[in-house]
N, C-alpha and C positions, 0 to 999 in steps of 0.2 A: 711805890718802891721801884727803883730803877732796875731794869733787867740787865744782867751781866752777859757780855758777849766776848768772844776772843778773836784776835787777829794774829796771824802768823808773821814772824819776822825772821829773816835769814841774814846771816853775817858771813862774809866771804873774805878770805885772806888770799888774794891772787898769787902772791909769791910762793905759797906752799903748794899750790896746785900743779899736778903733772898731767892734767888733761884726760883723765881716765873716763870721765863722763858718767860715773856711777850715780852722782847726785841727780843728774838730769834724767837718767834712766829710771831711777827709783822714786822720783817725785810723783806722787799719785795725782796731783792736780795740774802739773805742767807749769808751775810757777818759776822754774829755773830753766835757762837755756845757756848754751855755750856762746861765749863772746867771740867776735871776730878778731879781737885784740889779742896780743901775746904778752905773757909776763917776761921777766928778765931771763928766764931759762928757755924761752922759745915755745912755751905751751899755751894753748888756748885755755882760758879759765871760765868758770860759770858766772852768770849774771842773774840777779834776782829781777826778772823782767815782768812778772805779774803778781805784785803784792796783794792784789785783791782776791787772788785765787788761793793764796797760801793759808793753810790751817795751822801751821806751827807744829806739825806732827814730829819733826826732827829726824825723819828718815834720811834726809840728805847728809846729815852729820854722822848718823850711825853707819852708813855705808862708805864714807870717805876714808880711804886708807892713809891719807896724809893730814887729817885734821885741818883741812883748809876751809871747811864750811860747817856751819851748824845752824839749826833752826830752833825757835822757841815760840811759845804762846805768850801773848800779852793781853791781860784782861782790860777791856774797855767797857764803859758804862753807856747804855743806851737810855736816853731820856724819854 
């Protein structure tokens, strides 16, 4: 029987972001960092830079006041 494991996924909508950095601050694993790039409003936005660290806890989305980011868990099977 294959053992189920999870990996985290983060989805970011850069144009909604106002650069508050709450997602980076509250990410327990450090999977998200702020980009050096700007969105059309002139704000730095987050990037999902360490997918191997992400657990999919969803804290990034829970703390985002602009609904610019959300995380989720995806089940994967280990053979």
